[in-house]
Residue, then its C-alpha position, 0 to 999 in steps of 0.5 A: m853669057t855669064d860664067r855660071r861657075l864664076a857667078v856661083e863663086a861670087w855669090e858664095s863669097l858675097f853671102r859669106a862676107q855678109h854673114e861674117v860682117f853681120e855676125e861681127l856687128r851683132g855685138d854692137f847690140a849687146d847690153t843696149g836694150l835693143t835687138q838688131a831687128e828693133y834697131d832696124v825698125l827704128l832706123t826705118v822710122t827715124r829716117s822717114e819724114e817726121m819720123t813716121a813710116r807706114l807699117r808696110d814700109v817698115t815691113a818691106n825693109m825687114l827680112i822677117s815676115q809681116p806678122s813678125v814685124s807687127r808683133l815686133v812693133d807692138r812690143m816696141v810700142a809697149r816699151g815706149l819706143l814707138a807709137k802707132c796710129p791709123d793711116p789717114d790716107d789708107g783706112r786699112g794701114t797703120l803709121v808708126r812713129s818714133t817716140e822721144q825715147g825711141t829716137a834717143t835710144f836709136r841715136r845713142i846706139a847708131t853712133a856706136h854702130g856706125a863707128s863699128i861699120a866704118e871700122r869694119m869697112s875701112r878695109l876697103s878704099d873709098v873707091e872700093l866702097e863706091q864700087l861695092r855700093a854700085l854693085t850691090a845696088k845693081l844686084r838689088s835692082p829689078r832684072q832688065p829683059s834680055 
């Protein structure tokens, strides 16, 4: 049986670390022309095959509601960062594709943002980073029946 007190302390530490790192990295987006949420959308789309993703997959990766993601994507389409089209495999679905401008913007910011992440995470050794990746993956996986 897991020690409840230890579990709560570990959760609080994880939550506070995530919040502090997130706040520090938020500065990477100052004066870039993109918000952190827009960057996250472009990250999902540019990592997808042919730089195209289903809108529902973009929404699944975001920490905001589906209507908020839809409005965000519409604003990005209006700015020329994304293009939308119907999903030929799902009559009710929508595909979102990164435009050349969106891809170039993402790559420019991703370089600096990746360097900031690497700098912040350099406090951990490679072994610790592998452990952290494994532990967080374990926390994100569905709970196994007891």
